[in-house]
Each structure stands twice: as C-alpha cells, then as structure tokens.
C-alpha positions as CSV (number, residue, x, y, z in Angstrom):
1,M,-21.7,25.0,-83.7
2,N,-24.0,26.8,-81.3
3,T,-23.6,27.0,-77.4
4,V,-20.1,26.1,-76.3
5,Y,-19.8,24.5,-72.9
6,A,-16.0,23.8,-72.7
7,L,-12.8,24.3,-74.6
8,A,-9.7,22.1,-74.5
9,A,-6.5,23.2,-76.4
10,S,-3.4,21.2,-77.2
11,L,-0.5,22.1,-75.1
12,D,1.4,22.6,-78.4
13,F,-1.3,24.9,-79.7
14,K,1.3,27.4,-80.9
15,Q,2.5,24.8,-83.4
16,D,-0.5,22.6,-84.2
17,G,-3.4,25.1,-83.7
18,T,-5.5,22.3,-82.2
19,C,-8.5,22.9,-79.9
20,F,-11.7,21.1,-79.2
21,A,-15.1,22.7,-78.4
22,A,-17.7,20.8,-76.5
23,C,-21.1,22.1,-77.7
24,Q,-24.8,21.6,-77.6
25,S,-24.5,20.3,-81.1
26,G,-21.6,17.9,-80.5
27,L,-17.8,18.2,-80.5
28,Y,-15.8,20.3,-82.9
29,R,-12.1,20.5,-83.7
30,T,-9.9,23.3,-85.1
31,D,-6.4,22.7,-86.5
32,D,-5.8,26.3,-87.6
33,G,-6.0,28.2,-84.3
34,G,-9.8,28.6,-84.3
35,A,-10.2,30.1,-87.8
36,T,-12.3,27.1,-89.0
37,W,-14.0,24.2,-87.1
38,H,-15.3,20.8,-88.2
39,S,-17.2,18.0,-86.4
40,A,-14.9,15.7,-84.4
41,Y,-17.7,13.1,-84.4
42,A,-17.7,12.7,-88.2
43,S,-16.5,9.1,-88.2
44,L,-19.4,8.1,-86.0
45,Q,-22.0,9.1,-88.5
46,F,-24.6,10.2,-86.0
47,D,-28.0,11.2,-87.3
48,E,-27.8,13.9,-84.6
49,S,-24.6,14.5,-82.7
50,P,-25.1,14.2,-78.9
51,T,-24.9,17.3,-76.7
52,T,-21.4,17.3,-75.3
53,P,-21.0,19.4,-72.1
54,A,-17.4,18.4,-71.3
55,V,-14.1,17.8,-73.1
56,A,-10.5,17.3,-72.0
57,V,-7.2,16.4,-73.8
58,S,-4.2,14.5,-72.4
59,P,-1.3,16.7,-71.3
60,D,0.7,14.6,-73.7
61,F,-1.8,15.1,-76.6
62,V,1.0,15.8,-79.0
63,Q,2.4,12.3,-78.5
64,D,-0.7,10.2,-77.5
65,K,-3.5,12.1,-79.3
66,T,-5.9,11.2,-76.5
67,V,-9.2,13.1,-76.2
68,F,-12.1,12.6,-73.8
69,A,-15.6,13.9,-74.3
70,G,-18.5,13.7,-71.9
71,V,-22.1,13.0,-73.0
72,S,-25.2,11.8,-71.3
73,G,-24.5,8.3,-70.0
74,A,-21.0,7.9,-71.4
75,V,-17.5,9.1,-71.7
76,M,-16.2,9.1,-75.3
77,R,-12.5,8.3,-75.8
78,S,-10.2,8.8,-78.8
79,I,-6.5,7.9,-79.0
80,D,-6.0,9.3,-82.5
81,G,-7.0,12.9,-82.2
82,A,-10.8,12.3,-82.7
83,Q,-10.5,10.4,-85.9
84,H,-12.1,7.4,-84.2
85,W,-13.9,6.9,-80.9
86,E,-14.7,4.4,-78.3
87,I,-17.9,5.0,-76.4
88,I,-17.7,3.8,-72.7
89,A,-21.1,3.6,-71.1
90,L,-21.3,4.6,-67.5
91,P,-23.6,2.6,-65.1
92,D,-27.3,3.1,-65.3
93,P,-29.2,5.2,-64.7
94,P,-27.3,7.2,-67.4
95,P,-25.4,10.0,-65.6
96,H,-25.1,13.5,-67.2
97,V,-21.3,14.3,-67.5
98,T,-20.5,17.9,-66.5
99,S,-16.7,18.0,-66.4
100,I,-13.7,15.9,-67.2
101,A,-10.2,16.3,-65.7
102,V,-7.1,14.4,-66.7
103,S,-4.1,13.8,-64.4
104,P,-1.1,16.0,-65.2
105,H,0.9,12.7,-65.0
106,F,-1.5,10.8,-67.3
107,S,1.3,9.1,-69.2
108,K,2.4,7.4,-65.9
109,D,-0.9,6.9,-63.9
110,G,-3.6,6.9,-66.6
111,V,-6.0,8.7,-64.3
112,V,-9.0,10.6,-65.6
113,L,-12.1,11.7,-63.7
114,A,-15.6,12.7,-64.7
115,A,-18.0,14.8,-62.7
116,T,-21.7,14.2,-63.2
117,L,-25.1,15.6,-62.1
118,E,-26.8,13.4,-59.5
119,D,-24.2,10.5,-59.6
120,G,-21.1,12.1,-58.3
121,V,-17.6,11.4,-59.6
122,F,-16.4,8.6,-61.8
123,R,-12.8,7.6,-62.0
124,S,-10.6,5.6,-64.4
125,A,-7.0,4.5,-63.8
126,D,-6.5,2.8,-67.1
127,R,-6.5,5.7,-69.5
128,G,-10.3,5.9,-69.7
129,R,-11.0,2.3,-70.7
130,H,-13.0,1.4,-67.6
131,W,-14.9,3.7,-65.1
132,S,-16.2,3.3,-61.5
133,G,-18.0,5.6,-59.2
134,W,-15.9,6.8,-56.3
135,N,-18.2,8.8,-53.9
136,F,-17.3,7.7,-50.4
137,G,-17.7,10.9,-48.3
138,L,-19.1,12.9,-51.2
139,L,-22.3,14.2,-49.6
140,D,-23.5,16.1,-52.7
141,L,-23.6,14.0,-55.9
142,N,-24.5,17.1,-58.0
143,T,-20.9,17.7,-59.1
144,L,-20.2,20.6,-61.5
145,T,-16.4,21.0,-61.8
146,L,-13.1,19.2,-61.1
147,A,-9.6,20.4,-60.5
148,I,-6.5,18.1,-60.2
149,S,-3.4,19.2,-58.3
150,P,-0.5,20.0,-60.6
151,N,1.6,17.8,-58.3
152,F,-1.0,14.9,-58.3
153,E,1.7,12.3,-58.6
154,D,2.9,13.1,-55.1
155,D,-0.1,14.6,-53.3
156,E,-3.0,12.8,-55.0
157,T,-5.1,15.9,-54.4
158,I,-8.4,16.6,-56.2
159,F,-11.1,19.2,-55.6
160,V,-14.7,19.0,-56.8
161,G,-17.2,21.8,-56.9
162,T,-20.8,20.9,-56.3
163,E,-24.3,22.4,-55.9
164,T,-23.6,23.0,-52.2
165,G,-19.9,23.5,-51.8
166,V,-16.4,22.1,-52.3
167,F,-15.1,18.6,-51.5
168,M,-11.5,17.4,-51.4
169,S,-9.7,14.1,-52.0
170,T,-6.2,13.4,-51.0
171,N,-6.1,9.8,-52.2
172,G,-6.6,10.3,-55.9
173,G,-10.4,10.5,-55.9
174,R,-11.2,7.3,-54.0
175,A,-12.7,9.1,-50.9
176,W,-13.8,12.7,-50.2
177,R,-14.4,15.1,-47.4
178,E,-16.2,18.4,-47.4
179,I,-14.0,21.4,-46.8
180,D,-15.0,24.6,-45.0
181,F,-16.2,26.6,-48.0
182,P,-19.0,29.1,-47.2
183,T,-21.9,27.0,-48.5
184,E,-24.2,30.0,-48.8
185,H,-22.1,31.1,-51.7
186,A,-22.5,27.8,-53.7
187,P,-23.1,26.4,-56.3
188,V,-19.4,26.2,-57.4
189,L,-18.9,26.4,-61.2
190,S,-15.2,26.7,-61.7
191,M,-11.9,26.1,-60.0
192,S,-8.2,26.6,-60.7
193,F,-5.0,25.6,-58.9
194,S,-1.8,27.6,-58.6
195,P,0.9,25.8,-60.6
196,H,2.8,25.8,-57.3
197,F,0.0,24.5,-55.2
198,T,2.2,22.2,-53.2
199,Q,4.3,25.1,-52.0
200,D,1.7,27.9,-51.8
201,G,-1.6,26.1,-51.2
202,V,-3.4,28.5,-53.6
203,L,-6.8,27.6,-55.1
204,F,-9.4,29.8,-56.8
205,V,-13.1,29.0,-56.9
206,G,-15.8,30.7,-59.0
207,T,-19.4,30.6,-57.8
208,E,-22.8,30.9,-59.6
209,S,-23.9,34.2,-58.1
210,H,-21.4,35.3,-55.4
211,G,-18.2,35.9,-57.4
212,L,-14.6,34.7,-56.9
213,F,-13.0,33.2,-53.8
214,Y,-9.4,32.5,-52.9
215,S,-7.6,30.2,-50.5
216,D,-3.9,30.0,-49.7
217,D,-4.0,27.2,-47.2
218,R,-5.3,24.3,-49.3
219,G,-9.0,25.2,-48.8
220,K,-9.0,25.6,-45.0
221,S,-10.0,29.3,-45.2
222,W,-11.4,31.6,-47.9
223,S,-11.5,35.2,-48.9
224,R,-13.5,36.9,-51.6
225,L,-11.6,38.6,-54.5
226,G,-12.8,41.5,-56.6
227,K,-15.9,42.1,-54.6
228,D,-16.4,45.5,-56.2
229,Y,-16.0,44.1,-59.7
230,I,-17.2,40.5,-59.6
231,G,-20.6,40.0,-58.2
232,E,-22.0,37.4,-60.5
233,S,-21.4,34.0,-62.1
234,V,-17.8,33.1,-62.6
235,N,-18.0,30.5,-65.4
236,A,-14.2,29.9,-65.7
237,I,-10.9,30.9,-64.1
238,V,-7.6,30.9,-65.9
239,L,-4.2,31.5,-64.2
240,S,-1.0,32.4,-65.9
241,P,1.2,29.3,-66.3
242,H,3.9,31.3,-64.5
243,Y,1.7,32.2,-61.5
244,P,2.7,33.7,-59.0
245,D,5.8,35.1,-60.6
246,E,3.4,36.4,-63.3
247,P,0.3,37.0,-61.0
248,H,-2.3,37.1,-63.8
249,I,-5.8,35.8,-63.2
250,L,-8.6,35.8,-65.9
251,A,-12.2,35.6,-64.7
252,V,-14.9,34.7,-67.2
253,L,-18.2,36.3,-66.2
254,S,-21.4,36.0,-68.2
255,N,-21.0,39.4,-69.7
256,E,-17.3,40.3,-69.6
257,L,-13.8,39.0,-69.3
258,L,-11.9,40.5,-66.4
259,I,-8.1,40.4,-65.9
260,S,-6.1,41.0,-62.8
261,R,-2.4,41.4,-63.1
262,D,-1.7,41.6,-59.3
263,S,-3.2,38.4,-57.9
264,G,-6.7,39.8,-57.7
265,K,-6.1,43.1,-56.0
266,S,-7.4,45.1,-59.0
267,W,-9.3,44.2,-62.1
268,S,-9.9,45.6,-65.6
269,N,-11.5,44.4,-68.8
270,W,-9.6,42.1,-71.1
271,K,-8.7,44.3,-74.0
272,D,-11.9,45.8,-75.6
273,K,-15.2,45.6,-73.8
274,A,-17.1,45.0,-77.0
275,T,-20.3,43.0,-76.4
276,I,-19.9,39.7,-78.2
277,G,-22.6,37.7,-76.4
278,T,-22.9,35.6,-73.2
279,L,-19.5,34.2,-72.2
280,V,-19.4,30.5,-71.1
281,C,-15.8,29.3,-71.3
282,V,-12.3,30.2,-72.5
283,A,-9.0,28.7,-73.6
284,A,-5.8,30.7,-73.2
285,P,-3.1,28.7,-75.1
286,F,-0.9,31.7,-75.4
287,G,-1.0,32.6,-71.8
288,L,-2.4,35.9,-70.4
289,G,0.2,38.4,-71.6
290,R,-1.1,41.8,-72.9
291,D,-0.8,40.7,-76.5
292,A,-2.0,37.2,-76.0
293,Q,-5.1,35.9,-77.9
294,L,-7.9,33.9,-76.3
295,L,-10.5,31.5,-77.7
296,V,-13.9,32.3,-76.0
297,G,-16.9,30.0,-76.1
298,L,-20.3,31.7,-76.2
299,L,-23.9,30.9,-75.6
300,E,-25.5,30.1,-78.9
301,K,-22.7,31.9,-80.9
302,G,-19.9,29.4,-81.1
303,V,-16.2,30.4,-80.6
304,V,-14.6,33.8,-81.2
305,R,-10.9,34.8,-81.0
306,M,-10.1,37.8,-78.8
C-alpha cells in the first residue's frame, strides 16, 4: 500500500472492522479496524494491480456485501465483500474514474454514480451492472467529486464538483445545471451534505486552494468558513452523523486535520498535531467525538489510525 486516494468503511465498522482503501497500488481491505491490510484484488491475480482512485460500499454492506471500485476505463463490482469481482468497462475512450457515490436507498433504487475526468458522470440504476453517461447540462466534464442527498429517494438531488465549479441534478443525475458557486474558487475537491439537507439545505464544499465553503439554501448562495485557518486544499470533509445537533465538522487539509465543534465558527487541530505526512482522505466510522478514532489515508504512506 502506498498513496491512498479514498477510504470506504462498513457502516457496521464497530462490529466487523471492515474498511477499503483505494490506492495507487490497487485496492486493500482490513477486517480488524485498520491494524492489518490485504489486497482486495487477490482473486483476480493481476500481474500488477490497477491504480484505484475511487471506492464506495453499499449502505447495506453488512447484508449485501456490495463494493464498487473505480479504475481507468471501468468500474469494478463485487457482491461478496471483494472476494470476487466483475469488471464493467465504460465506453471508449476509457474514462478515468475519480469518485463513486452510492444512493443511500441503494437496496430499493440500485443507483450508483461515477465521476470521471473528461467524460463527466456515469450512472447505473441496476446496482452497477450497466452504466451510461448522463451529462445533459453538465458544461464541465472534468468531474472530481460527487455527493448524493441523504433524502435521495424523495428529492433525487445530487451535486458534482468539477474543475470549474458545482453542478446540481434534481432528477437523479439524468440532467444537470450549474449553480452559482464562485468559480474563481474552483476546482472543487470535496463535498458533504448535512444529514438533514431536506430541512436545512446545508452543503459544504472544499476547494483546491481557497478553503471551505458553506451553503444553507441548497447551493443558491455561499459563504467561506474558517478563513483564518483554512487557506489551502480541502481534500475531504466529514460531518457528524448527528449534525446539526452535534455541530462537528472535520476538514482534511494536506498538512493537518482541523475540527470545528460549533458549525465552523472556530477550528482547532484534531488531537495531536504530530506530522504524519501529506493527508489525502479520511474515514470516521466512530463519529467525531473527542475520543473517536479516525483512519487517515496518506500520500505514499498508506493508512494510519489517529
């Protein structure tokens, strides 16, 4: 394991200790909370495992064992916890998958989306068996990150962050429109919904070089958070699962983890500020409480527990 691009933990991580790490050297799995890792592609017997920039698990992983991994030109799908894989090729020219997002109602709707560089967004509505490009209205096909509304079953809302801004779909990813995000602050690298997005309209967006932005009106207007603390790349954003009752926000910068416990009004370092390397991604399966432990993906240094 070297550079880690994305982490995806089982929603039952406290019991099963399962998490996947998408890496430059392939896909890895842990079943002991991150103490040890092994190749999730072992059954494929690759001479050299493909670089894997994206991974996502079903919200019902405990029951359905479904995992998706994005590689150049394809989405890989497993329905047995990465014991075996189906490789679903995307249309030529082979697109580079950057992010995968699974519907929170996957057991009912079977919807999963993949963002790509240069080829926009691909969508599947049959649990990842077949994929089609859905880019009507998507004016920038360099898509970097996806976020699906927690109430997707009713509002069909998806946001995608691109090289030039943010686009929104309200029909399940079939058509898009650009929203009024300050384009001078793009590219957009990360996004996170409030768990109560339907009621509060709250969305957070992390940019490559201009910090963290916040909207509480479904993306119509934006304000910058932590301007005195966050002036660089925001590689990932994690909200407490109990937000806003527990108003905790974790921002993953390249050189530090910052936590706000008051909805972004003030920020401090997550626990110790020890230098562990360049930070890329994070999984917070225990939440963001003061005693919670994180899994942090690093540039060239694998995964550490903090």
